C-alpha positions in Angstrom: -12.7 -28.8 -24.8 -15.1 -26.0 -25.4 -14.6 -22.8 -23.5 -17.2 -21.7 -21.0 -19.8 -19.3 -22.2 -18.6 -16.6 -19.7 -15.1 -16.7 -21.3 -16.3 -16.2 -24.9 -16.7 -12.5 -25.4 -15.6 -9.8 -27.7 -12.4 -8.0 -27.5 -14.2 -4.8 -26.5 -15.9 -6.7 -23.6 -12.5 -8.0 -22.5 -11.0 -4.6 -22.6 -13.9 -3.2 -20.6 -13.6 -6.0 -18.1 -9.8 -5.4 -17.8 -10.3 -1.7 -17.3 -12.9 -2.3 -14.6 -10.5 -4.8 -12.9 -7.7 -2.2 -13.1 -9.9 0.4 -11.5 -10.7 -2.0 -8.6 -7.1 -3.0 -8.2 -6.0 0.7 -8.2 -8.6 1.4 -5.5 -7.4 -1.5 -3.5 -3.8 -0.3 -3.8 -4.7 3.1 -2.7 -6.5 1.7 0.3 -3.6 -0.5 1.3 -1.2 2.4 0.9 -3.4 4.5 3.2 -3.5 1.6 5.7 0.3 1.4 5.5 0.6 5.1 6.2 -1.7 4.8 9.2 0.4 1.9 10.5 3.6 3.9 10.1 2.0 6.8 11.9 1.0 4.4 14.7 4.5 3.1 15.0 5.9 6.7 15.2 3.3 7.6 17.9 4.1 4.5 20.0 7.9 5.2 19.7 7.3 8.9 20.7 5.2 7.7 23.7 7.9 5.3 24.8 10.6 8.0 24.5 8.5 10.4 26.6 8.0 7.8 29.3 11.7 6.9 29.4 12.7 10.6 29.6 10.2 11.2 32.4 11.5 8.1 34.2 15.0 9.5 34.0 13.9 12.9 35.2 12.2 11.4 38.2 15.1 9.3 39.4 15.6 9.6 43.1 18.5 11.9 43.9 19.8 12.0 47.4 20.1 15.5 48.7 20.5 16.8 52.2 17.0 18.1 52.3 15.3 15.0 50.8 13.5 12.8 53.2 13.2 9.0 53.0 9.5 9.4 52.2 10.3 11.7 49.2 13.0 9.3 47.9 10.6 6.4 48.3 7.8 8.1 46.5 10.2 9.1 43.6 11.4 5.5 43.4 7.9 4.2 43.4 6.8 6.6 40.7 9.9 5.7 38.6 9.1 2.0 38.9 5.6 2.7 37.7 7.0 4.6 34.7 9.3 1.6 33.9 6.3 -0.8 34.1 4.4 1.5 31.7 7.5 1.6 29.4 7.5 -2.2 29.2 3.8 -2.1 28.2 4.6 0.5 25.6 7.5 -1.6 24.3 4.9 -4.4 23.7 2.7 -1.9 21.9 5.6 -0.7 19.7 6.3 -4.4 18.8 2.6 -4.8 17.9 2.7 -1.6 15.8 5.8 -2.8 14.0 4.1 -6.1 13.2 1.1 -4.2 11.9 3.4 -2.1 9.7 5.0 -5.2 8.3 1.6 -6.7 7.5 0.5 -3.5 5.9 3.7 -3.3 3.8 3.2 -6.8 2.6 -0.4 -6.1 1.7 0.7 -3.0 -0.2 3.2 -5.1 -2.1 0.6 -7.7 -3.0 -1.8 -5.0 -4.1 0.9 -3.4 -6.3 1.7 -6.8 -7.8 -2.0 -7.3 -8.6 -2.3 -3.9 -10.1 0.8 -4.4 -12.2 -0.4 -7.7 -13.5 -3.7 -6.2 -14.6 -1.8 -3.3 -16.2 0.3 -5.7 -18.2 -2.7 -7.7 -19.3 -4.4 -4.4 -20.4 -1.2 -3.4 -22.3 -1.0 -6.8 -23.9 -4.7 -6.5 -25.0 -4.0 -3.1 -26.5 -1.0 -4.4 -28.3 -2.9 -7.4 -29.7 -5.7 -5.1 -30.8 -3.3 -2.8 -32.6 -1.6 -5.8 -34.2 -5.0 -7.2 -35.4 -5.9 -3.8 -36.9 -2.5 -3.6 -38.6 -3.0 -7.0 -40.1 -6.5 -6.1 -41.2 -5.0 -3.1 -43.0 -2.3 -5.2 -44.6 -4.9 -7.7 -45.8 -7.3 -5.1 -47.1 -7.6 -4.7 -50.9 -5.7 -1.8 -52.3 -7.7 1.4 -52.7 -7.5 3.0 -56.1 -7.5 6.7 -56.2 -9.7 8.2 -58.8 -7.9 9.9 -61.6 -8.5 13.6 -61.2 -7.2 14.5 -64.6 -9.4 12.8 -67.0 -8.3 13.0 -70.5 -10.0 15.8 -72.3 
């Protein structure tokens, strides 16, 4: 079966193409790593928000004191319930952020695999080129050095 015309190219063209693909894959890897860092930062922000809300809810818990009225205790309990509802919403946001981080990590791993595969192909191409050059040198006719000391 004849190979397609786009596949038939010189070694230099293949090396140029592999170098270009490697640059693209490296850029994709950098972008996915940045996205993973943003996802990790989002998870940290959501966890910090959840912790602040829970600490605030604990600080607002109604404490019966002799000077506290029923209205004050009711207002504190109502505010605490609102904070707990907000904490449940934030828990959902933390779970979503964790899912986003998991997706970003898997995308980074896939990009790293792609980049590593291209690097291996490029190394293999360099090794094949070096082997071809070595064989060409082995098959070359011997070079005779001129005799510098001609007989007088």
